[in-house]
VODO-185941 format. One line per 2 residues: for each residue z, y, x of N, C-alpha, C, O, CB. Coordinates in Angstrom, 2 decimals, decimal comma, always signed. Glycine has a CB too. Example, Ala and Ser with C-alpha at 12.3 -4.5 7.8 and 13.67 -1.06 7.14 Angstrom:
BEGIN
+7,80:-5,69:+13,19:+7,80:-4,50:+12,30:+7,80:-3,30:+13,20:+8,46:-3,32:+14,24:+9,05:-4,47:+11,31  +7,08:-2,25:+12,85:+7,14:-1,06:+13,67:+7,87:+0,03:+12,90:+8,04:+1,14:+13,41:+5,72:-0,60:+14,08
% end
This chain:
BEGIN
+216,24:+122,82:-54,01:+216,90:+123,99:-53,26:+216,88:+125,21:-53,97:+215,93:+125,51:-54,68:+216,27:+124,26:-51,97  +217,88:+125,93:-53,83:+218,06:+127,24:-54,56:+218,04:+128,39:-53,42:+218,47:+128,25:-52,27:+219,55:+127,24:-55,46
+217,44:+129,61:-53,97:+217,32:+130,72:-52,99:+217,71:+132,01:-54,08:+217,33:+132,12:-55,25:+215,60:+130,80:-52,19  +218,42:+132,74:-53,48:+218,65:+134,14:-54,21:+218,00:+135,32:-53,86:+217,93:+135,50:-52,64:+219,91:+134,52:-54,12
+217,51:+136,14:-54,54:+217,04:+137,60:-54,05:+217,78:+138,53:-54,76:+218,04:+138,52:-55,97:+215,50:+137,93:-54,29  +218,15:+139,43:-53,83:+218,86:+140,75:-54,28:+218,16:+141,93:-54,37:+217,83:+142,40:-53,28:+219,89:+141,07:-53,44
+217,81:+142,59:-55,42:+217,12:+143,96:-55,29:+218,16:+144,91:-55,97:+219,01:+144,57:-56,78:+215,56:+144,03:-56,05  +217,95:+146,09:-55,52:+218,59:+147,39:-55,99:+217,79:+148,02:-57,18:+216,62:+148,40:-57,06:+218,66:+148,45:-54,76
+218,46:+148,10:-58,28:+217,61:+148,65:-59,64:+218,21:+150,09:-59,70:+219,39:+150,33:-59,96:+217,91:+147,69:-61,28  +217,15:+151,07:-59,41:+217,57:+152,49:-59,40:+217,97:+152,92:-60,81:+218,88:+153,73:-60,97:+216,42:+153,40:-58,87
+217,29:+152,36:-61,83:+217,73:+152,73:-63,21:+219,05:+152,27:-63,70:+219,66:+152,84:-64,61:+216,79:+152,26:-64,13  +219,49:+151,19:-63,04:+220,72:+150,74:-63,49:+221,99:+151,07:-62,39:+223,21:+151,01:-62,58:+220,53:+149,18:-63,78
+221,43:+151,35:-61,48:+222,39:+151,77:-60,28:+223,27:+150,64:-59,82:+224,41:+150,83:-59,40:+223,35:+152,97:-60,68  +222,68:+149,41:-59,93:+223,48:+148,14:-59,77:+222,53:+147,21:-58,99:+221,32:+147,42:-59,02:+223,96:+147,46:-61,26
+223,02:+146,24:-58,32:+222,35:+145,10:-57,60:+221,98:+144,10:-58,56:+222,82:+143,65:-59,34:+223,23:+144,45:-56,51  +220,83:+143,72:-58,58:+220,16:+142,52:-59,71:+219,99:+141,44:-58,68:+219,39:+141,54:-57,62:+218,45:+142,92:-60,62
+220,71:+140,26:-59,25:+220,28:+139,00:-58,47:+219,42:+137,97:-59,12:+219,83:+137,37:-60,11:+221,43:+138,30:-58,05  +218,21:+137,71:-58,59:+217,57:+136,54:-59,25:+217,48:+135,42:-58,53:+217,41:+135,33:-57,30:+216,33:+136,78:-59,67
+217,49:+134,42:-59,48:+217,49:+133,14:-58,72:+216,19:+132,40:-58,72:+215,50:+132,30:-59,74:+218,52:+132,25:-59,26  +215,85:+131,86:-57,52:+214,46:+131,21:-57,49:+214,69:+129,78:-57,29:+215,38:+129,48:-56,32:+213,49:+131,77:-56,33
+214,28:+128,94:-57,97:+214,37:+127,26:-58,08:+212,94:+127,12:-57,19:+211,86:+127,66:-57,44:+214,32:+126,42:-60,02  +213,26:+126,27:-56,15:+212,15:+125,70:-55,46:+212,23:+124,13:-55,49:+213,23:+123,45:-55,26:+212,13:+126,24:-54,01
+210,74:+123,64:-55,90:+210,52:+122,10:-56,06:+210,41:+121,59:-54,78:+211,14:+120,61:-54,60:+209,24:+121,68:-56,88  +209,83:+121,90:-53,94:+209,55:+121,38:-52,61:+209,48:+122,21:-51,28:+209,25:+123,41:-51,42:+208,39:+120,80:-52,73
+209,65:+121,73:-50,04:+209,65:+122,43:-48,88:+208,47:+123,35:-48,83:+208,55:+124,42:-48,24:+209,69:+121,54:-47,77  +207,39:+122,95:-49,44:+206,15:+123,76:-49,20:+206,45:+125,07:-50,09:+206,11:+126,19:-49,69:+204,69:+122,92:-49,68
+206,95:+124,92:-51,00:+207,04:+126,38:-51,95:+208,17:+127,01:-51,43:+208,28:+128,24:-51,49:+207,28:+126,22:-53,70  +209,19:+126,18:-50,82:+210,49:+126,93:-50,26:+209,91:+128,00:-49,34:+210,22:+129,19:-49,38:+211,59:+125,89:-49,39
+208,82:+127,29:-48,28:+208,46:+128,23:-47,16:+207,86:+129,36:-47,82:+208,21:+130,46:-47,39:+207,49:+127,63:-46,08  +206,92:+129,33:-48,88:+206,27:+130,47:-49,51:+207,27:+131,27:-50,11:+207,11:+132,49:-50,00:+205,24:+130,09:-50,51
+208,21:+130,89:-50,69:+209,29:+131,73:-51,57:+210,07:+132,61:-50,54:+210,30:+133,81:-50,72:+210,43:+130,69:-52,46  +210,40:+131,94:-49,55:+210,97:+132,84:-48,44:+210,15:+133,95:-47,91:+210,68:+135,04:-47,71:+211,29:+132,05:-47,31
+209,17:+133,78:-47,72:+208,13:+134,83:-47,31:+207,96:+135,76:-48,31:+207,86:+136,93:-47,94:+206,78:+134,27:-47,00  +207,90:+135,51:-49,56:+207,89:+136,38:-50,84:+209,16:+137,08:-50,87:+209,14:+138,30:-51,04:+207,70:+135,55:-52,22
+210,43:+136,39:-50,70:+211,58:+136,98:-50,81:+211,94:+137,96:-49,67:+212,60:+138,98:-49,88:+212,49:+136,00:-50,96  +211,52:+137,63:-48,60:+211,83:+138,37:-47,44:+210,78:+139,83:-47,59:+211,14:+140,93:-47,18:+211,53:+137,31:-45,98
+209,69:+139,60:-48,13:+208,94:+140,78:-48,18:+209,53:+141,66:-49,47:+209,49:+142,89:-49,44:+207,34:+140,40:-48,30  +210,00:+141,03:-50,44:+210,82:+141,88:-51,36:+212,15:+142,58:-51,07:+212,49:+143,62:-51,64:+211,08:+141,14:-52,35
+212,90:+141,91:-50,11:+214,11:+142,44:-49,56:+213,67:+143,74:-48,70:+214,30:+144,80:-48,74:+214,88:+141,30:-48,67  +212,54:+143,54:-47,92:+211,90:+144,57:-46,87:+211,73:+145,88:-47,68:+211,98:+147,01:-47,24:+210,35:+144,03:-46,22
+211,25:+145,60:-48,94:+210,81:+146,71:-49,71:+211,78:+147,51:-50,61:+211,55:+148,61:-51,12:+209,80:+146,24:-50,49  +213,00:+146,70:-50,73:+213,85:+146,99:-51,70:+215,02:+147,94:-51,05:+215,19:+147,80:-49,84:+214,35:+145,66:-52,33
+215,90:+148,94:-51,78:+216,79:+149,71:-51,25:+218,11:+148,93:-51,01:+218,48:+148,07:-51,81:+216,94:+150,86:-52,08  +218,69:+149,18:-50,08:+220,07:+148,34:-49,54:+220,82:+148,48:-50,79:+220,44:+149,23:-51,69:+221,02:+149,04:-48,08
+221,93:+147,72:-50,87:+222,83:+147,72:-51,98:+224,01:+148,51:-51,57:+224,68:+148,15:-50,60:+223,22:+146,31:-52,42  +224,26:+149,49:-52,19:+225,48:+150,19:-51,99:+226,75:+149,71:-51,98:+227,12:+149,21:-53,05:+225,53:+151,01:-52,73
+227,64:+149,73:-50,97:+228,91:+149,00:-50,85:+229,90:+149,72:-51,22:+231,05:+149,28:-51,25:+229,20:+148,54:-49,62  +229,54:+151,12:-51,60:+230,95:+152,06:-52,04:+231,20:+151,85:-53,54:+230,35:+151,75:-54,42:+230,74:+153,88:-51,78
+232,62:+151,80:-53,67:+233,15:+151,63:-54,91:+234,20:+152,60:-54,84:+235,25:+152,16:-54,37:+233,57:+150,24:-55,25  +234,19:+153,84:-55,20:+235,34:+154,77:-55,10:+236,37:+154,84:-56,05:+236,12:+155,12:-57,22:+234,91:+155,97:-55,04
+237,68:+154,56:-55,60:+238,75:+154,62:-56,56:+240,18:+155,07:-55,70:+240,39:+154,91:-54,50:+238,87:+153,07:-57,35  +240,85:+155,52:-56,44:+242,16:+156,02:-55,72:+243,08:+155,08:-55,73:+243,31:+154,39:-56,72:+242,82:+157,21:-56,29
+243,81:+154,92:-54,37:+244,94:+154,02:-54,20:+246,28:+154,53:-55,01:+246,93:+153,93:-55,87:+245,24:+153,89:-52,62  +246,47:+155,72:-54,52:+247,38:+156,39:-55,14:+247,35:+157,94:-55,00:+246,65:+158,51:-54,16:+248,53:+155,87:-54,73
+248,19:+158,60:-55,91:+248,35:+160,24:-55,85:+249,78:+160,39:-56,22:+250,43:+159,62:-56,92:+247,32:+161,18:-56,97  +250,16:+161,41:-55,69:+251,66:+161,93:-55,91:+251,66:+163,52:-55,60:+250,61:+164,14:-55,46:+252,81:+161,10:-54,82
+252,92:+164,10:-55,52:+252,95:+165,53:-55,34:+254,52:+165,65:-54,74:+255,49:+165,00:-55,13:+252,60:+166,42:-56,86  +254,48:+166,58:-53,79:+255,81:+167,05:-52,98:+255,79:+168,48:-53,27:+254,85:+169,27:-53,25:+255,83:+166,76:-51,26
+257,26:+168,69:-53,60:+257,63:+170,14:-53,77:+258,26:+170,34:-55,19:+258,74:+169,37:-55,78:+256,31:+171,11:-53,59  +258,26:+171,47:-55,68:+257,66:+172,72:-55,10:+258,50:+172,99:-53,66:+259,58:+172,41:-53,56:+257,83:+174,06:-56,26
+258,10:+173,75:-52,63:+258,76:+174,23:-51,56:+259,34:+175,46:-51,73:+259,31:+175,91:-52,87:+257,99:+174,27:-50,56  +259,85:+176,08:-50,90:+260,40:+177,53:-50,65:+259,86:+178,78:-51,32:+260,51:+179,69:-51,83:+260,25:+177,81:-49,29
+258,47:+178,63:-51,22:+257,38:+179,39:-51,46:+256,75:+179,21:-53,05:+255,92:+180,00:-53,48:+256,37:+178,99:-50,34  +257,29:+178,03:-53,87:+256,71:+177,80:-54,77:+255,64:+176,86:-54,96:+255,22:+176,59:-56,09:+256,48:+178,68:-55,00
+255,19:+176,33:-53,90:+253,67:+175,72:-53,61:+254,04:+174,07:-53,88:+255,11:+173,55:-53,55:+252,98:+176,09:-51,71  +253,17:+173,52:-54,41:+253,27:+172,22:-54,78:+251,98:+171,33:-53,83:+250,78:+171,61:-53,84:+253,10:+172,18:-56,55
+252,53:+170,45:-53,19:+251,42:+169,94:-52,29:+251,09:+168,34:-52,94:+251,87:+167,39:-53,07:+252,00:+169,93:-50,47  +249,53:+168,45:-53,30:+249,25:+167,15:-54,00:+248,64:+166,24:-52,99:+247,73:+166,60:-52,25:+248,27:+167,31:-55,25
+249,17:+165,05:-52,97:+248,70:+164,27:-51,75:+248,11:+162,83:-52,44:+248,64:+162,40:-53,46:+250,09:+163,99:-50,55  +246,96:+162,12:-51,79:+246,41:+161,13:-52,25:+245,72:+160,37:-51,14:+245,47:+160,86:-50,04:+245,63:+161,51:-53,26
+245,39:+159,00:-51,55:+244,51:+158,13:-50,81:+243,47:+157,56:-51,68:+243,77:+156,93:-52,70:+245,27:+157,04:-50,15  +242,35:+157,76:-51,34:+241,25:+157,10:-52,01:+240,22:+156,40:-50,99:+239,78:+156,84:-49,93:+240,51:+158,16:-52,89
+239,97:+155,20:-51,61:+238,99:+154,16:-50,76:+237,71:+153,71:-51,40:+237,38:+154,18:-52,48:+239,72:+152,80:-50,44  +237,01:+152,84:-50,79:+235,72:+152,59:-51,20:+234,68:+153,57:-51,26:+233,78:+153,45:-52,09:+235,80:+152,14:-52,29
+234,71:+154,64:-50,37:+233,78:+155,75:-50,42:+232,34:+155,80:-49,66:+231,46:+156,65:-49,71:+234,52:+156,81:-49,96  +232,41:+154,45:-48,86:+231,32:+154,43:-47,77:+231,83:+155,26:-46,42:+232,80:+156,01:-46,45:+229,89:+155,14:-48,41
+231,13:+155,04:-45,38:+231,44:+155,67:-44,03:+230,88:+157,00:-43,92:+229,74:+157,34:-44,25:+230,92:+154,85:-42,86  +231,83:+157,75:-43,41:+231,40:+159,22:-42,90:+230,67:+159,94:-44,15:+229,59:+160,52:-44,00:+230,25:+159,14:-41,50
+231,31:+159,87:-45,37:+230,87:+160,65:-46,37:+231,76:+161,78:-46,64:+232,96:+161,64:-46,38:+230,68:+159,90:-47,48  +231,26:+163,08:-47,20:+232,08:+164,24:-47,35:+232,28:+164,18:-48,96:+231,35:+164,03:-49,75:+231,34:+165,68:-46,72
+233,45:+164,31:-49,26:+233,88:+164,19:-50,66:+234,47:+165,46:-50,97:+235,29:+165,94:-50,18:+234,85:+163,02:-50,93  +234,14:+166,08:-52,09:+234,64:+167,30:-52,62:+235,77:+166,94:-53,73:+235,59:+166,17:-54,67:+233,43:+168,17:-53,22
+237,10:+167,72:-53,42:+238,08:+167,41:-54,37:+238,60:+168,53:-54,99:+238,52:+169,60:-54,38:+239,09:+166,69:-53,84  +239,17:+168,50:-56,20:+239,89:+169,65:-56,93:+241,28:+169,15:-57,36:+241,29:+168,24:-58,19:+239,05:+170,15:-58,25
+242,42:+169,59:-56,92:+243,62:+169,56:-57,51:+243,94:+170,73:-58,31:+243,87:+171,91:-57,96:+244,54:+169,36:-56,59  +244,37:+170,14:-59,67:+244,91:+171,21:-60,50:+246,17:+171,07:-61,11:+246,77:+170,02:-60,84:+244,09:+171,48:-61,46
+246,84:+172,03:-62,02:+248,03:+171,67:-62,70:+248,08:+172,73:-63,69:+247,29:+173,67:-63,62:+249,30:+171,56:-61,81  +249,02:+172,64:-64,67:+249,46:+173,79:-65,59:+250,68:+174,33:-64,68:+251,46:+173,58:-64,11:+249,95:+173,27:-67,27
+250,73:+175,51:-64,64:+251,94:+175,84:-63,91:+252,73:+177,44:-64,70:+252,12:+178,34:-65,28:+251,37:+176,06:-62,10  +253,96:+177,36:-64,49:+254,68:+178,60:-64,80:+255,56:+179,11:-63,81:+256,35:+178,34:-63,28:+255,42:+178,45:-65,93
+255,52:+180,39:-63,46:+256,47:+181,04:-62,67:+256,94:+182,08:-63,24:+256,24:+182,73:-64,02:+256,06:+181,40:-61,50  +258,28:+182,40:-62,95:+259,27:+183,21:-63,23:+259,39:+184,04:-62,22:+259,85:+183,57:-61,18:+260,40:+182,61:-63,52
+259,00:+185,50:-62,25:+259,21:+186,34:-61,16:+260,39:+187,45:-61,76:+260,26:+187,84:-62,92:+257,68:+187,05:-60,66  +261,44:+187,89:-61,01:+262,42:+188,64:-61,26:+262,52:+189,86:-60,14:+261,99:+189,88:-59,03:+263,58:+187,76:-61,36
+263,24:+190,71:-60,67:+263,68:+191,84:-59,75:+264,97:+191,68:-59,52:+265,81:+191,53:-60,41:+263,48:+193,22:-60,24  +265,26:+191,69:-57,96:+266,73:+191,81:-57,67:+266,98:+193,03:-56,73:+266,15:+193,47:-55,93:+267,29:+190,45:-57,00
+268,52:+193,61:-56,99:+268,74:+194,62:-56,21:+268,95:+194,48:-54,59:+268,69:+193,36:-54,15:+269,78:+195,17:-56,78  +269,31:+195,28:-53,81:+269,45:+195,01:-52,36:+270,55:+194,07:-52,03:+270,62:+193,57:-50,91:+269,69:+196,26:-51,63
+271,46:+193,82:-53,04:+272,46:+192,84:-52,90:+272,23:+191,56:-53,18:+273,12:+190,73:-53,09:+273,43:+193,13:-53,55  +270,83:+191,22:-53,62:+270,20:+189,87:-53,99:+270,73:+189,43:-55,39:+270,66:+188,23:-55,69:+270,56:+188,70:-52,86
+271,31:+190,41:-56,37:+271,66:+190,40:-57,74:+270,69:+190,81:-58,64:+269,89:+191,70:-58,38:+272,72:+191,15:-57,96  +270,71:+190,24:-59,63:+269,81:+190,71:-61,09:+270,63:+192,01:-61,50:+271,84:+191,90:-61,70:+269,86:+189,36:-62,62
+270,04:+193,19:-61,62:+270,75:+194,39:-62,11:+270,87:+194,34:-63,47:+271,79:+194,95:-64,02:+270,13:+195,63:-61,74  +269,88:+193,57:-64,25:+269,76:+193,48:-65,67:+269,22:+191,95:-65,97:+268,25:+191,55:-65,33:+268,74:+194,69:-66,23
+269,77:+191,19:-66,83:+269,41:+190,11:-67,18:+267,74:+189,90:-67,81:+267,13:+188,83:-67,81:+270,47:+189,82:-68,04  +267,31:+191,00:-68,24:+265,96:+191,05:-68,97:+264,89:+191,51:-67,65:+263,67:+191,46:-67,77:+265,99:+192,33:-70,43
+265,50:+191,89:-66,54:+264,48:+192,08:-65,65:+263,71:+190,93:-64,80:+263,74:+190,84:-63,57:+265,00:+192,92:-64,86  +263,07:+190,12:-65,65:+262,03:+189,04:-65,09:+260,94:+188,91:-66,03:+260,89:+189,51:-67,10:+262,66:+187,57:-64,87
+259,93:+188,00:-65,53:+258,71:+188,30:-66,32:+257,96:+186,70:-66,05:+257,72:+186,28:-64,92:+257,73:+189,86:-65,64  +257,73:+186,09:-67,03:+257,06:+184,76:-66,83:+255,50:+184,86:-66,91:+254,91:+185,61:-67,69:+257,57:+183,74:-67,92
+254,90:+184,03:-66,03:+253,31:+184,08:-65,79:+252,99:+182,40:-66,04:+253,56:+181,52:-65,40:+252,82:+184,75:-63,96  +252,09:+182,17:-66,96:+251,60:+180,78:-67,12:+250,16:+180,60:-66,84:+249,39:+181,52:-67,09:+251,85:+180,31:-68,49
+249,74:+179,46:-66,32:+248,10:+179,39:-66,35:+247,90:+178,35:-65,70:+248,86:+177,81:-65,16:+247,24:+180,53:-65,72  +246,64:+177,79:-65,58:+246,11:+176,83:-64,86:+245,86:+177,04:-63,39:+245,09:+177,94:-63,08:+245,05:+176,53:-65,45
+246,32:+176,42:-62,61:+246,25:+176,63:-60,98:+245,29:+175,41:-60,34:+245,19:+174,31:-60,88:+247,97:+176,51:-60,24  +244,78:+175,67:-59,43:+243,83:+174,70:-58,71:+243,69:+175,07:-57,25:+243,98:+176,20:-56,87:+242,39:+174,71:-59,38
+243,22:+174,04:-56,37:+242,66:+174,37:-54,91:+241,43:+173,08:-54,75:+241,33:+172,05:-55,41:+244,12:+174,28:-53,51  +240,78:+173,45:-53,87:+239,71:+172,73:-53,60:+239,44:+172,47:-52,09:+239,76:+173,25:-51,20:+238,65:+173,35:-54,20
+238,82:+171,25:-51,91:+238,65:+171,22:-50,38:+237,71:+169,95:-50,15:+237,79:+168,96:-50,87:+240,18:+171,06:-49,53  +236,86:+170,06:-49,14:+235,81:+168,91:-48,66:+236,54:+168,06:-47,54:+236,97:+168,61:-46,52:+234,31:+169,59:-47,98
+236,64:+166,81:-47,76:+237,06:+165,63:-46,72:+236,16:+164,72:-46,34:+235,26:+164,38:-47,11:+238,08:+164,82:-47,18  +236,29:+164,20:-45,12:+235,13:+163,38:-44,62:+236,00:+161,97:-44,56:+237,12:+161,89:-44,05:+234,37:+163,97:-43,01
+235,29:+160,89:-45,16:+235,67:+159,55:-45,32:+235,94:+158,76:-43,89:+236,56:+157,70:-43,86:+234,55:+158,88:-46,15  +235,40:+159,37:-42,75:+235,49:+158,71:-41,44:+234,62:+157,39:-41,58:+233,70:+157,15:-42,35:+237,08:+158,38:-41,02
+235,22:+156,57:-40,55:+234,33:+155,17:-40,34:+235,00:+154,19:-41,16:+234,46:+153,08:-41,15:+234,25:+154,56:-38,72  +236,20:+154,33:-41,99:+236,47:+153,25:-42,83:+236,52:+153,52:-44,32:+237,20:+152,85:-45,10:+237,67:+152,70:-42,41
+235,77:+154,55:-44,66:+235,31:+154,84:-46,03:+236,68:+155,28:-46,89:+236,62:+155,21:-48,12:+234,52:+153,46:-46,70  +237,81:+155,70:-46,30:+239,11:+156,16:-46,82:+239,33:+157,64:-46,70:+238,77:+158,24:-45,79:+240,22:+155,46:-46,12
+240,06:+158,22:-47,50:+240,35:+159,40:-47,22:+241,96:+159,45:-47,65:+242,24:+159,00:-48,76:+239,36:+160,38:-47,92  +242,95:+159,95:-46,88:+244,06:+160,26:-47,11:+244,20:+161,77:-47,01:+244,10:+162,34:-45,93:+244,84:+159,54:-46,34
+244,45:+162,46:-48,19:+244,27:+163,93:-48,15:+245,49:+164,76:-49,12:+246,21:+164,32:-50,02:+242,65:+164,25:-48,72  +245,40:+165,91:-48,63:+246,40:+166,78:-49,51:+245,62:+168,17:-49,97:+244,56:+168,55:-49,47:+247,86:+167,20:-48,55
+246,10:+168,63:-50,67:+245,65:+169,99:-51,17:+246,98:+170,86:-51,82:+247,73:+170,27:-52,60:+244,43:+169,73:-52,38  +247,19:+172,10:-51,52:+248,42:+172,67:-51,91:+248,10:+173,71:-53,09:+247,30:+174,63:-52,93:+249,14:+173,34:-50,66
+248,78:+173,50:-54,22:+248,87:+174,48:-55,55:+249,61:+175,52:-55,20:+250,51:+175,23:-54,41:+249,53:+173,89:-56,85  +249,53:+176,91:-55,59:+250,42:+177,79:-55,46:+250,79:+178,42:-56,80:+249,83:+178,44:-57,57:+250,00:+178,67:-54,51
+251,77:+178,88:-57,23:+252,48:+179,37:-58,49:+251,40:+180,49:-58,98:+250,77:+181,13:-58,14:+254,15:+180,05:-58,16  +251,23:+180,68:-60,22:+250,58:+181,96:-60,64:+251,21:+183,32:-60,16:+252,42:+183,55:-60,11:+250,56:+181,98:-62,13
+250,37:+184,01:-59,87:+250,59:+185,33:-59,29:+251,17:+186,33:-60,35:+250,91:+186,23:-61,55:+249,26:+185,87:-58,69  +251,96:+187,31:-59,81:+252,57:+188,20:-60,58:+251,71:+189,46:-60,57:+251,14:+189,90:-59,57:+253,96:+188,40:-60,12
+251,69:+189,96:-61,78:+250,97:+191,46:-61,83:+252,14:+192,20:-62,28:+251,81:+193,15:-62,99:+249,56:+191,69:-62,95  +253,44:+192,10:-62,11:+254,35:+192,72:-62,49:+254,95:+193,82:-61,50:+254,87:+193,49:-60,32:+255,13:+191,82:-62,87
+255,44:+194,87:-61,70:+255,99:+195,77:-60,79:+257,43:+196,19:-60,85:+257,77:+196,70:-61,92:+255,27:+196,83:-60,87  +258,38:+196,09:-59,89:+259,82:+196,11:-59,97:+260,01:+197,58:-60,01:+259,15:+198,34:-59,56:+260,59:+195,36:-58,76
+261,15:+198,00:-60,56:+261,78:+199,48:-60,64:+261,99:+199,95:-59,04:+262,15:+199,19:-58,09:+263,42:+199,46:-61,56  +261,97:+201,07:-59,01:+262,40:+201,56:-57,52:+263,69:+200,98:-56,98:+264,63:+200,80:-57,75:+262,61:+203,13:-57,49
+263,78:+200,71:-55,80:+265,01:+200,41:-55,21:+265,22:+198,68:-55,50:+266,21:+198,20:-54,96:+266,24:+201,44:-55,93  +264,45:+197,87:-56,19:+264,40:+196,57:-56,40:+263,23:+195,71:-55,85:+262,11:+196,21:-55,73:+264,48:+196,46:-57,69
+263,47:+194,54:-55,56:+262,54:+193,61:-55,22:+262,04:+192,60:-55,77:+262,84:+191,83:-56,31:+262,78:+193,23:-54,47  +260,67:+192,28:-55,82:+260,26:+191,14:-56,75:+260,47:+189,96:-55,95:+260,18:+190,02:-54,75:+258,72:+191,21:-57,29
+260,99:+188,80:-56,50:+261,26:+187,48:-56,10:+260,68:+186,28:-57,01:+260,54:+186,51:-58,21:+262,71:+187,40:-56,03  +260,41:+185,26:-56,60:+260,09:+184,09:-57,31:+261,19:+183,47:-57,87:+261,79:+182,74:-57,09:+259,43:+183,19:-56,54
+261,63:+183,55:-58,94:+262,84:+182,92:-59,49:+262,88:+181,45:-60,09:+263,87:+180,73:-60,23:+263,26:+183,77:-60,49  +261,71:+181,22:-60,37:+261,51:+179,73:-60,61:+259,94:+179,28:-60,81:+259,03:+180,07:-61,06:+262,36:+179,32:-61,94
+259,79:+178,00:-60,68:+258,47:+177,74:-60,69:+258,35:+176,23:-61,42:+259,22:+175,40:-61,15:+257,90:+177,84:-59,16  +257,50:+175,95:-62,14:+257,13:+174,44:-62,84:+255,71:+174,13:-62,58:+254,89:+175,04:-62,49:+257,34:+174,39:-64,56
+255,39:+172,91:-62,47:+254,03:+172,43:-62,54:+254,06:+171,02:-63,53:+255,06:+170,30:-63,55:+253,47:+172,13:-60,92  +253,05:+170,78:-64,20:+252,78:+169,82:-65,06:+251,44:+169,29:-65,12:+250,63:+169,91:-64,43:+253,12:+170,23:-66,19
+251,04:+168,40:-65,71:+249,60:+167,80:-65,93:+248,90:+167,97:-64,42:+247,79:+168,47:-64,22:+248,65:+168,73:-67,26  +249,73:+167,49:-63,51:+248,97:+167,39:-62,06:+248,08:+166,46:-61,89:+248,33:+165,31:-62,27:+249,81:+167,17:-60,98
+246,98:+166,74:-61,33:+245,86:+165,65:-60,95:+244,94:+166,10:-59,92:+244,60:+167,27:-59,71:+244,97:+165,26:-62,19  +244,55:+165,01:-59,28:+243,41:+165,19:-58,22:+242,09:+164,71:-58,89:+242,15:+163,69:-59,56:+243,71:+164,29:-56,80
+240,89:+165,38:-58,75:+239,77:+164,93:-59,01:+238,65:+164,76:-57,76:+238,37:+165,71:-57,03:+239,38:+165,75:-60,02  +238,09:+163,53:-57,62:+237,14:+163,50:-56,73:+235,69:+164,01:-57,50:+235,02:+163,45:-58,37:+237,13:+162,03:-56,12
+235,53:+165,21:-56,84:+234,25:+165,81:-57,55:+232,90:+165,27:-57,41:+231,98:+165,42:-58,22:+234,08:+167,11:-57,17  +232,85:+164,57:-56,21:+231,46:+163,95:-55,91:+231,38:+162,74:-56,73:+230,41:+162,61:-57,48:+231,24:+163,57:-54,34
+232,26:+161,87:-56,67:+232,16:+160,48:-57,60:+232,96:+160,45:-59,09:+233,13:+159,41:-59,73:+232,87:+159,18:-56,67  +233,39:+161,72:-59,49:+233,80:+161,73:-60,83:+235,06:+160,71:-60,96:+235,16:+159,97:-61,94:+232,57:+161,32:-61,76
+235,97:+160,72:-59,98:+236,87:+159,93:-60,25:+238,15:+160,88:-60,37:+238,13:+162,00:-59,86:+236,89:+158,83:-59,25  +239,36:+160,36:-61,12:+240,48:+161,28:-61,39:+241,83:+160,32:-61,09:+241,93:+159,14:-61,41:+240,40:+161,91:-63,05
+242,71:+161,03:-60,48:+244,08:+160,30:-60,45:+245,08:+161,34:-60,92:+245,30:+162,35:-60,26:+244,49:+159,71:-58,93  +245,71:+161,06:-62,09:+246,88:+161,90:-62,68:+248,08:+161,56:-62,17:+248,45:+160,39:-62,17:+247,01:+161,81:-64,12
+248,82:+162,54:-61,70:+250,25:+162,52:-61,19:+251,14:+162,50:-62,18:+251,17:+163,50:-62,89:+250,59:+163,62:-60,37  +252,06:+161,44:-62,46:+252,88:+161,55:-63,47:+254,23:+162,45:-63,25:+254,78:+162,59:-62,16:+253,17:+160,23:-63,81
+254,61:+162,95:-64,30:+255,85:+163,85:-64,05:+255,72:+165,31:-64,22:+254,70:+165,87:-64,62:+256,33:+163,68:-62,69  +256,70:+165,80:-63,92:+256,62:+167,48:-63,69:+257,55:+167,74:-62,64:+258,51:+167,02:-62,35:+257,06:+168,47:-65,05
+257,22:+168,86:-62,06:+257,78:+169,30:-60,87:+258,33:+170,60:-61,17:+257,64:+171,35:-61,87:+256,83:+169,31:-59,74  +259,56:+171,05:-60,70:+260,16:+172,41:-61,07:+261,18:+172,70:-59,80:+261,68:+171,80:-59,14:+261,02:+172,36:-62,68
+261,38:+173,91:-59,61:+262,47:+174,60:-58,67:+262,99:+175,79:-59,23:+262,19:+176,56:-59,77:+261,94:+174,98:-57,27  +264,32:+176,09:-59,17:+264,92:+177,35:-59,47:+265,38:+178,01:-58,13:+266,19:+177,45:-57,39:+266,12:+177,16:-60,47
+264,94:+178,94:-57,92:+265,20:+179,78:-56,62:+266,45:+180,88:-56,92:+267,40:+180,94:-56,14:+263,71:+180,66:-56,18  +266,37:+181,58:-57,90:+267,45:+182,61:-58,10:+267,86:+182,48:-59,84:+267,02:+182,24:-60,71:+266,79:+184,31:-57,61
+269,12:+182,66:-60,06:+269,48:+182,62:-61,36:+270,26:+184,19:-61,71:+270,81:+184,93:-60,90:+270,45:+181,24:-61,56  +270,13:+184,38:-63,01:+270,80:+185,58:-63,20:+272,34:+185,60:-63,06:+272,89:+184,50:-62,97:+270,44:+186,02:-64,46
+273,12:+186,72:-63,03:+274,67:+186,72:-62,83:+275,20:+186,28:-64,06:+276,42:+186,18:-64,20:+275,31:+188,13:-62,45
% end
């Protein structure tokens, strides 16, 4: 007769299975009692196995924002998970006149940098999260001349990713995402 005992090893962070071979019914009864005692004092085996099912991005929208969307499973029930979406972004801002035209082709400025958004989501009863975070283009620090208005002329995002900060899991979104809103005359 064979019996198996499962114990949780805190140092290894893994379940350890030990096989106990029993020679007779008398030993079997004693082993079950011992095994029951060991199981009662050991920690439960964690069922969580965090992993991303998918991640993608939508946009940029009319305001230049990029929505990062994902599904992650294996989180355990009712767990709060911290996420960070990030990307490298370039935003070109331009000054246009009241007629919506560029008065000068050189009247634009480019801003580049890393952008990010964070949020905390709950896994609910099924141990999964379907979530989204919105990245915004780098802000302008540029002022247009009097009589002109600043607009976002174009935006692009690359190296987009979502990171489960709680479980140290990452999903990289393939490709780059861009939109042109205004072009010079």
